[in-house]
C-alpha positions, 0 to 999 in steps of 0.5 A, a space after each residue: 375180697 369181702 366188702 365192708 357192707 357184707 361184714 357189717 351185715 354179718 356182724 348184725 346177724 350174729 348179734 341178733 342171733 345171740 340175742 334170740 332165745 334158744 326156744 321160742 315156739 309152742 313146741 316148748 309147751 306140753 298140752 293135755 286137753 282130753 282123756 281121749 287120745 285122738 282129741 288130745 293129739 289135736 288139742 281138742 276137747 269136749 265139756 262134760 257136765 259134772 253131775 250128768 251120767 251120759 252114755 257114749 256109743 250111738 250106733 246100734 251095735 255099739 257097746 255103750 259106756 259112760 262118758 268120761 268126766 271132764 279132764 282138766 287142761 294142763 299146759 306145762 313148759 317142757 324146758 323151763 327157764 332158769 331161776 332168775 326168770 319170772 313167768 306169767 301165764 295168760 288165758 283168753 277165751 276165743 268165743 263169746 258164746 262160751 266163757 268161764 275159766 276155772 283156775 286149778 293151779 295152786 297159784 290161782 290167787 296170785 293174779 294180776 288180773 282176776 279171773 273173768 268170763 273170758 280172760 285171766 292172767 297170773 301175777 309174776 311168778 318167781 322161782 319161789 312159786 310152787 309148780 309155776 311151770 304148769 298151768 291147770 284149768 277147766 272150762 266153764 259149763 256150757 249152757 243150752 238155751 232151748 230146754 224144751 222141744 215144742 210142736 205144732 204150727 206157726 203163722 199162716 199154718 206153716 210148719 213150725 221150726 220145733 225147738 227153734 234151735 239154740 238162739 245163739 247159733 245158726 242151724 245151717 252153720 257150725 256150732 260155736 268152736 269153743 277154745 282158748 288161747 294160752 300164753 306164757 311170758 318169760 320175764 327178766 328184769 321186767 322185760 319179756 325175754 320170750 313168749 310161748 303160745 298154744 291154742 286149745 280148741 274143739 275140732 269138728 268131731 268134738 263140736 259135733 259130740 258137744 251138740 249131743 252132750 248139750 241136748 242130752 235130757 232135753 224135754 219134749 213138749 206134750 208127750 213122749 220121752 225126754 231126750 236121752 240120745 247117746 254121745 257118738 264116739 270120735 271113731 263113729 264120726 267119719 268123712 262123707 262116703 262117695 255115693 253112686 247113682 243117688 241124687 240129692 244130699 250127701 247123706 247129711 243135713 249138716 255143714 260139718 262135712 262129716 257123718 255118722 253112718 249107722 247103715 244109711 249108706 246101704 239103706 239109701 243105695 238099696 231104696 234107690 235101686 229098688 225104685 229104679 227096678 220097680 219103675 222099669 217093671 211098671 213101664 214095661 207092663 203099663 198095668 196101672 189103671 184108674 177106677 174107670 179102667 183107663 191106663 195111667 201113664 207112668 211118670 219118669 220122676 227121679 228119687 231124691 235123697 232129701 235127708 240123712 244124718 242130722 246133727 242135734 242142733 239141726 234136728 232141734 230146728 227141724 223136728 220134734 223127735 228128740 230121740 229121732 233116728 236121723 241123729 243116730 245116722 240110721 235114717 234117710 228121707 226120700 222125696 219124689 222130685 216133682 210138684 207135690 200133690 200132682 197125680 204123677 207125683 202120687 203115682 211115683 210115691 205109689 211105685 216107690 211104696 210098691 217097691 218097698 213092700 215087695 222087697 221086705 225080705 231084702 231090707 232089714 229096715 222100717 219105713 213109712 210115708 209121711 206128710 208135713 212131719 207126720 206118718 200116714 194113717 192106716 185109713 189114708 191107704 184105703 180112702 181116695 178123695 179123688 176116685 177118678 184116679 184110683 190112688 189112695 190119699 196116702 200117696 196124694 198127700 205124701 211129701 217123703 218116704 222115711 226109712 230107718 235102721 231097726 234098733 233094739 231099744 225103744 227110741 
């Protein structure tokens, strides 16, 4: 026998079930955000300037094409309510870094709240409003604060962070995740009967692609070409590969935990292997001598991967190379993990250089020793400010070895 309390609870449950609308979630909204199927499937997007012709396809063997123009965002109610219901659309920008909402729907002038930088809301749209079940808008343009890469030294003769990066972001963190919250209220007799919500927001791949768009045609201070780095396609941005026998950074300097790998994995593996082979050979032969014909000890210094793919915002902080190959995923930097300027460090750089020079036929790449952001000059490989050790200045001064894929075009 059922208790009266159970019957009462059943009655209330049935009552509230009858009051619950048939459809009450985001599945009742069809969303278009991008011409790219992968972006659209994730409700993600990029913001493309109206006047710019930007190439897409960043890898050395990519067939480059022009980036598609901005696609308006379209949000449509799949199962519209009956004519006796009014509806009201609302949009809210999710990040103060990027605001601006351009309403394209025909009812855009019928607003209870005029379009502002970060919010917009339509008026109550009754059954006489044309196309009221569909909202169409585009995002505002993206402004990149820093317009020119600089060069030189800062205070206390320290290396300057060249472009300073965008002053609105932290180069060690993510670029701002631009997005919008969109909702539509279903209203009857002044009361909200139901609400459907959806979120349009850049995923990490499109956040990276937006950085390349923002930095396209950035000016370089003093000399060299302005930036014209192509934008990577989504399928050119991948997860981090597993690296064996290599210490240091995981082929990337960013914190996106994604990577553009245009040959840097193979380069890094090859360089690390050649260094180990050459190091063992020198230890076995112990043939290094100084100018006094004394044998030099062979240090067992480790090779450390210090740099790989560099997203544009990171590159702007760190380099004055607006078209630097690190941004293509085609360059790596190696350092000797030892105190800079020490004779043992110089010997290790000499062994590393020797390994590269002796294996030119095994590496389809370009390399150079660098110090403080500049390549070593030819005379530095011949001069020796410390004659007693017999090591040219290039290896005394070096702070890393740069290796990159060879590209056909001028960069």
